[in-house]
C-alpha positions in Angstrom: 71.8 12.2 -27.5 71.0 11.3 -23.9 72.3 14.7 -22.6 70.3 16.6 -25.2 67.2 14.7 -24.3 67.7 15.4 -20.7 68.2 19.1 -21.5 65.0 19.4 -23.5 63.0 17.5 -20.9 64.3 19.6 -18.1 63.7 22.8 -19.9 60.0 21.8 -20.5 59.6 20.7 -16.9 61.1 23.9 -15.6 58.8 26.0 -17.7 55.8 24.3 -16.2 56.9 24.2 -12.6 59.0 27.1 -11.3 61.6 25.9 -8.9 60.9 26.9 -5.2 63.5 27.0 -2.5 66.4 24.6 -2.8 66.9 21.6 -0.6 70.7 21.5 -0.1 72.8 18.6 1.0 70.2 15.9 1.0 71.6 12.4 0.8 69.1 9.9 -0.6 69.3 6.2 -1.2 67.2 4.2 -3.6 64.5 3.4 -1.0 64.2 7.1 -0.1 63.6 8.0 -3.7 61.1 5.2 -4.1 59.1 6.3 -1.1 59.1 9.9 -2.2 58.1 9.1 -5.7 55.1 7.0 -4.4 54.0 9.9 -2.2 54.4 12.4 -5.0 52.9 10.5 -7.9 49.5 12.0 -9.1 48.7 8.8 -10.9 49.1 6.8 -7.7 47.1 9.4 -5.8 44.3 8.9 -8.3 44.6 5.2 -8.0 44.3 5.5 -4.2 41.1 7.6 -4.6 39.7 4.9 -6.9 40.4 2.3 -4.3 38.7 4.4 -1.7 35.7 4.8 -4.0 35.6 1.0 -4.6 35.5 0.6 -0.8 32.4 2.9 -0.6 30.8 0.9 -3.4 31.2 -2.3 -1.4 29.5 -0.6 1.6 26.7 0.6 -0.7 26.2 -2.9 -1.9 26.2 -4.2 1.7 23.4 -1.7 2.6 21.0 -3.6 0.3 20.8 -6.4 2.9 19.1 -4.0 5.4 15.5 -2.7 5.3 14.8 0.7 3.8 13.0 3.0 6.2 11.7 6.3 5.0 9.4 9.1 6.4 7.2 11.2 4.1 5.2 14.3 4.8 3.0 16.3 2.5 0.8 19.4 2.6 -1.9 20.3 -0.1 -4.0 23.4 -0.3 -7.3 23.3 -2.2 -9.2 26.5 -3.0 -12.5 24.6 -3.3 -14.1 22.0 -1.0 -15.2 18.5 -2.0 -19.0 18.0 -2.1 -20.4 14.5 -2.1 -24.0 15.8 -2.7 -25.3 18.2 -5.2 -27.2 21.4 -4.1 -30.7 19.9 -4.6 -29.8 16.8 -2.5 -28.2 19.0 0.1 -31.3 21.2 0.4 -33.6 18.2 0.8 -31.3 16.8 3.5 -31.1 20.0 5.4 -35.0 20.4 5.3 -35.8 16.7 5.9 -37.6 17.4 9.1 -39.7 20.2 7.7 -40.6 18.0 4.7 -41.6 15.1 6.9 -43.8 17.3 9.1 -45.4 18.9 6.1 -46.0 15.5 4.5 -47.6 14.4 7.8 -50.0 17.3 7.9 -50.8 17.0 4.2 -51.6 13.3 4.8 -54.0 14.2 7.7 -55.5 17.0 5.6 -56.1 14.6 2.8 -57.8 12.1 5.1 -60.1 14.8 6.4 -60.9 15.9 2.9 -62.0 12.4 2.0 -64.5 12.0 4.9 -68.2 11.6 3.7 -70.7 14.1 4.8 -70.2 17.9 4.9 -70.7 18.3 8.6 -68.4 15.5 9.5 -65.7 16.7 7.0 -66.0 20.3 8.4 -65.7 19.1 12.0 -62.6 17.1 11.1 -61.1 20.0 9.3 -61.6 22.4 12.2 -60.2 19.8 14.7 -57.1 19.4 12.4 -56.6 23.2 12.3 -57.0 23.5 16.0 -54.4 20.7 16.5 -51.9 22.4 14.2 -52.4 25.7 16.1 -51.7 24.1 19.4 -48.4 25.5 20.7 -47.8 22.4 22.9 -47.7 20.1 19.9 -44.3 18.4 19.6 -41.9 19.8 17.0 -40.5 17.0 14.9 -39.2 19.2 12.0 -36.4 20.9 14.0 -34.5 17.9 15.3 -34.8 16.1 12.0 -33.5 19.2 10.2 -30.6 19.3 12.7 -29.8 15.7 11.9 -29.9 16.4 8.2 -27.7 19.4 8.7 -25.1 17.3 10.5 -25.2 14.7 7.8 -24.9 17.3 5.1 -21.9 18.9 6.8 -20.3 15.5 7.0 -20.8 15.0 3.3 -19.1 18.4 2.7 -15.7 17.8 4.4 -13.3 20.7 4.9 -10.4 19.7 2.5 -8.9 23.2 2.0 -5.8 22.2 4.0 -4.7 18.6 3.8 -1.7 17.2 5.9 -0.4 13.7 5.4 2.5 11.8 7.1 3.8 8.3 6.5 6.6 6.0 7.7 7.3 3.1 5.3 9.5 0.0 5.6 10.7 -2.2 2.7 12.6 -5.4 3.2 13.6 -7.5 0.2 13.3 -11.3 0.9 14.2 -12.8 -2.5 15.5 -11.0 -5.5 17.0 -13.9 -7.5 20.4 -13.5 -5.7 21.0 -10.0 -7.0 22.0 -8.6 -3.7 24.4 -11.4 -2.9 26.1 -11.3 -6.3 26.2 -7.5 -6.2 28.1 -7.6 -2.9 30.5 -10.2 -4.4 31.0 -7.9 -7.4 31.8 -5.0 -5.1 34.4 -7.0 -3.2 36.0 -8.1 -6.5 35.9 -4.5 -7.8 37.8 -3.3 -4.7 40.4 -6.0 -5.2 40.6 -4.9 -8.9 41.3 -1.3 -8.0 44.0 -2.5 -5.6 45.6 -4.5 -8.4 45.5 -1.5 -10.7 47.2 0.5 -8.0 50.0 -2.1 -7.7 50.5 -2.0 -11.4 50.9 1.8 -11.5 53.1 1.7 -8.4 55.4 -0.8 -10.1 55.7 1.6 -13.1 56.5 4.5 -10.9 59.1 2.5 -9.0 60.7 1.3 -12.2 60.9 4.9 -13.5 62.6 6.0 -10.3 65.1 3.1 -10.4 66.0 4.0 -14.0 66.5 7.7 -13.1 68.5 6.8 -10.0 70.9 4.4 -11.8 71.2 6.8 -14.7 72.6 9.4 -12.2 75.0 6.8 -10.8 76.2 6.1 -14.3 76.8 9.7 -15.2 78.4 10.4 -11.8 80.8 7.5 -12.3 81.6 8.7 -15.8 82.2 12.2 -14.4 84.7 10.7 -12.0 86.2 8.8 -14.9 86.5 11.9 -16.9 88.2 13.7 -14.0 90.7 10.9 -13.7 91.3 10.9 -17.4 91.9 14.7 -17.3 94.4 14.2 -14.5 96.2 11.5 -16.4 96.5 13.6 -19.5 97.5 16.7 -17.7 100.2 14.7 -15.9 101.3 13.2 -19.3 101.2 16.7 -20.8 103.8 17.8 -18.2 105.9 14.8 -18.8 105.9 15.3 -22.6 106.7 19.0 -22.1 109.7 18.0 -20.1 110.7 15.5 -22.7 110.3 18.2 -25.4 112.5 20.6 -23.4 115.1 17.8 -23.1 114.9 17.2 -26.9 113.6 13.7 -26.4 110.1 14.3 -27.8 108.8 16.6 -30.5 106.3 19.4 -30.5 104.0 17.1 -32.5 103.9 14.7 -29.6 103.0 17.5 -27.2 100.3 18.8 -29.5 98.7 15.3 -29.6 98.6 15.1 -25.9 97.1 18.6 -25.6 94.4 17.7 -28.1 93.5 14.7 -26.1 93.5 16.7 -22.8 91.1 19.3 -24.3 88.8 16.5 -25.4 88.9 15.0 -21.9 88.0 18.4 -20.4 85.1 18.7 -22.8 84.0 15.2 -21.8 84.2 16.3 -18.1 82.1 19.4 -18.9 79.4 17.3 -20.6 79.4 14.8 -17.8 79.0 17.5 -15.2 76.1 19.1 -17.1 74.5 15.7 -17.7 74.7 14.9 -14.0 73.0 18.2 -13.1 70.2 17.6 -15.6 69.7 14.0 -14.5 69.4 15.1 -10.9 66.8 17.6 -11.9 64.7 14.9 -13.6 65.0 12.7 -10.5 63.9 15.7 -8.3 60.9 16.1 -10.6 59.9 12.4 -10.1 60.3 12.4 -6.3 58.6 15.8 -5.7 61.6 18.0 -4.8 62.4 21.4 -6.3 64.3 21.0 -9.5 67.4 22.9 -8.1 67.7 20.8 -5.0 71.3 19.9 -4.4 70.7 16.2 -3.7 73.4 13.6 -3.3 72.7 9.9 -4.0 74.1 7.3 -1.6 75.6 5.2 -4.4 77.0 8.2 -6.2 80.2 8.2 -4.2 80.9 4.4 -4.6 83.9 3.5 -6.6 82.3 0.3 -7.9 78.6 0.0 -8.9 77.0 -2.6 -6.7 75.9 -5.8 -8.4 72.4 -7.0 -7.5 72.0 -10.6 -6.5 70.2 -13.0 -8.7 66.5 -13.0 -7.8 65.0 -16.2 -6.4 63.5 -18.0 -9.4 59.7 -18.2 -9.0 57.3 -20.6 -10.7 55.0 -19.4 -13.4 52.0 -19.9 -11.2 53.5 -17.7 -8.4 54.4 -15.1 -11.1 50.8 -15.1 -12.4 49.6 -14.7 -8.8 52.0 -11.8 -8.2 51.6 -9.9 -11.4 48.9 -7.2 -11.1 48.0 -7.5 -14.8 47.0 -11.2 -14.4 45.3 -10.5 -11.1 43.3 -7.7 -12.8 42.2 -9.9 -15.6 41.3 -12.7 -13.3 39.2 -10.4 -11.1 37.6 -8.9 -14.2 36.6 -12.4 -15.4 35.0 -13.1 -12.0 33.3 -9.7 -12.0 31.6 -10.3 -15.3 30.7 -13.8 -14.3 28.9 -12.3 -11.2 27.4 -9.6 -13.4 25.8 -12.4 -15.6 24.2 -13.8 -12.4 22.9 -10.4 -11.4 21.4 -10.0 -14.9 19.9 -13.5 -14.6 18.1 -12.4 -11.4 15.9 -10.2 -13.6 14.4 -13.3 -15.0 13.4 -14.6 -11.6 10.5 -13.7 -9.2 11.1 -11.1 -6.5 9.6 -11.1 -3.1 9.6 -8.2 -0.6 7.9 -7.3 2.7 6.3 -3.9 3.0 4.9 -2.0 6.0 3.6 1.5 6.5 2.1 3.7 9.2 0.1 6.7 7.9 -1.7 9.6 9.5 -3.6 12.5 7.9 -5.4 15.7 8.7 -8.4 15.7 8.0 -8.6 12.3 9.5 -10.0 10.0 6.8 -10.6 7.3 9.4 -12.9 9.6 11.5 -15.3 11.4 9.1 -12.6 13.7 7.7 -12.4 15.7 11.0 -9.6 18.2 11.3 -7.5 16.2 13.8 -4.4 14.0 14.0 -5.9 11.3 16.1 -5.5 7.8 15.0 -3.6 6.4 12.1 -3.3 3.3 10.0 -0.8 0.5 10.2 -0.5 -1.7 7.1 1.7 -4.6 6.1 1.9 -6.8 3.1 4.0 -9.0 0.8 4.8 -8.0 -2.8 5.6 -10.6 -5.4 6.8 -9.7 -8.8 6.9 -12.3 -11.5 8.4 -11.3 -14.9 6.4 -12.7 -17.8 7.6 -11.2 -21.0 10.2 -8.5 -21.7 11.0 -9.0 -25.3 14.0 -11.0 -24.4 15.9 -8.0 -23.0 17.0 -9.6 -19.7 18.0 -12.8 -21.5 20.2 -11.0 -24.0 21.8 -9.0 -21.2 22.6 -12.2 -19.5 24.2 -13.7 -22.7 26.2 -10.5 -23.2 27.6 -10.6 -19.7 28.6 -14.3 -20.2 30.3 -13.3 -23.5 32.2 -10.5 -21.7 33.4 -13.0 -19.1 34.7 -15.2 -21.9 36.4 -12.2 -23.5 38.3 -11.4 -20.3 39.2 -15.1 -19.9 40.7 -15.1 -23.4 42.7 -11.9 -22.5 43.9 -13.6 -19.3 45.2 -16.6 -21.2 46.9 -14.4 -23.7 48.4 -12.3 -20.9 49.8 -15.4 -19.3 51.5 -16.4 -22.5 53.0 -12.9 -22.9 54.2 -12.9 -19.3 55.8 -16.3 -19.7 57.7 -14.9 -22.8 58.6 -11.7 -20.9 60.0 -13.5 -17.9 62.0 -15.8 -20.0 63.4 -12.9 -22.0 64.3 -10.9 -18.9 66.0 -13.8 -17.2 68.2 -14.3 -20.3 68.9 -10.6 -20.4 69.9 -10.7 -16.8 72.3 -13.6 -17.5 73.8 -11.7 -20.4 74.2 -8.6 -18.2 76.1 -10.6 -15.6 78.4 -11.9 -18.3 78.9 -8.4 -19.6 79.9 -7.2 -16.2 82.5 -10.0 -15.9 83.9 -9.4 -19.3 84.0 -5.6 -18.7 85.8 -6.1 -15.4 88.3 -8.4 -17.1 88.8 -5.9 -20.0 89.3 -3.1 -17.4 92.0 -5.0 -15.6 93.8 -5.6 -18.9 93.4 -2.0 -19.9 94.8 -0.8 -16.6 97.8 -3.2 -16.9 98.3 -2.0 -20.5 98.2 1.7 -19.4 100.7 1.1 -16.6 103.1 -0.6 -19.0 102.7 2.2 -21.5 103.4 4.8 -18.9 106.5 3.0 -17.8 107.6 2.6 -21.4 107.0 6.3 -22.0 109.0 7.3 -19.0 111.8 5.0 -20.2 111.6 6.5 -23.7 111.0 3.1 -25.4 107.3 3.7 -26.3 106.0 6.4 -28.5 103.4 9.0 -27.4 100.8 7.7 -29.8 101.0 4.3 -28.2 100.5 5.8 -24.7 97.6 7.8 -25.9 96.1 4.7 -27.4 96.5 2.9 -24.0 94.7 5.9 -22.4 91.9 5.6 -24.9 91.6 1.9 -24.3 91.5 2.4 -20.6 88.9 5.1 -20.9 86.7 2.9 -23.1 87.1 -0.2 -20.9 86.2 1.8 -17.8 83.2 3.3 -19.5 82.0 -0.1 -20.7 82.4 -1.4 -17.1 80.2 1.4 -15.8 77.6 0.8 -18.6 77.6 -3.0 -17.9 77.0 -2.3 -14.1 74.2 0.1 -14.8 72.7 -2.3 -17.4 72.8 -5.1 -14.8 70.9 -2.9 -12.3 68.3 -2.0 -14.9 67.9 -5.6 -16.0 67.5 -6.7 -12.4 64.8 -4.1 -11.9 62.9 -5.2 -15.1 63.2 -8.8 -14.0 61.7 -8.1 -10.6 58.8 -6.3 -12.3 58.3 -9.1 -14.8 58.2 -11.6 -11.9 55.7 -9.5 -10.0 57.9 -9.0 -7.0 59.2 -5.5 -7.7 58.6 -4.1 -4.2 60.1 -7.2 -2.5 
């Protein structure tokens, strides 16, 4: 079943990723495969990007401590001017001097008309006419009209083209602690992304370890199949010699040949399984699928046994496991989030300053010039009064989310405790299996040697020798499986204890 699964998986991978040039003769150890898998993993690359983004978020939150300075410019075109006086008022203002002068002469004329006595009234009238006709008489209408003209022009500013520029500065003084807690949340969020990266990295490393030791297992079984084929071929020659001598029967020879054919088929399957397993490992570590890699432990006669990991306390395990670190950080983040939401219920104080210029100059009679400007500064205080309870409910929601993650953290610690206990027992069982398998292999080898000696002496039947061969093959296979299971269990235990990379 394993070989068929490897076949289907490899075919599907090969269909998606055509194999480029082959890397021949590469010898890789377990550390090499781990490093290459970490560099190749798309999931880890995404986790690295998320960690980088979290770092930028922390810097963004830090920027809120500093004042915000901005420059603004604007231009507006108006097809009509602004008039502060209507046309009648404008005409009276422009002719103010003429109106005053006419009123003056009308007043004098009225006085002359009211004089008693015809002769006196006529003399006064003639004198008044002579006075008005005097060219040396001062002109008061023209200067007053000019003054009125200037005032009227000032009350009709040229606002066809308006230019405005401003530089503003805003500095928060007190915002209910929102900036402080937001920065603390950003730091925790960055640590959370790092913990998620560690969690994904541990998964990638465990997958690579399993693929690596699977290859070692199949490679050892291939060598076992080769030895088995050699033994049976040698036995086939011995039995053929015995048949020729009349000591054994054709039936005995046929049984040996059947077993030899089965051993050759076993060798073929092991060879194919080894090729497919290496292709899967190449896929995980980013090499072309047809790379002719050789694993450092592949040529070992005995599968190395990992040492027992140093037993860690539960508190150290909780601190090391990225899952518990993630939940702990999430709890802290939502606790800070509740404080950020609570800041919306508090007053906010900010300092503001601005320097503005305009053309036309609003500070000098709307003249078309840039001279001057206005510097302003102030304090803004915002006190929330009523909001329908929105901020309060957001605060309570954030506190509830913090409690939710705390409950998940407690549950995760219980599951980790159970998982570590289980993995430690599985590791002990795997050690016992290795010892028992090694003992059974020694017995099977002694039994096979005795059977071969008995066959050569003609005191043991062929069936008995074939049974000894089968027992030796089974014991050797179980020893290989036990060694691989011990490696797998040790890897799972390291991950369970949160020290997979150590």
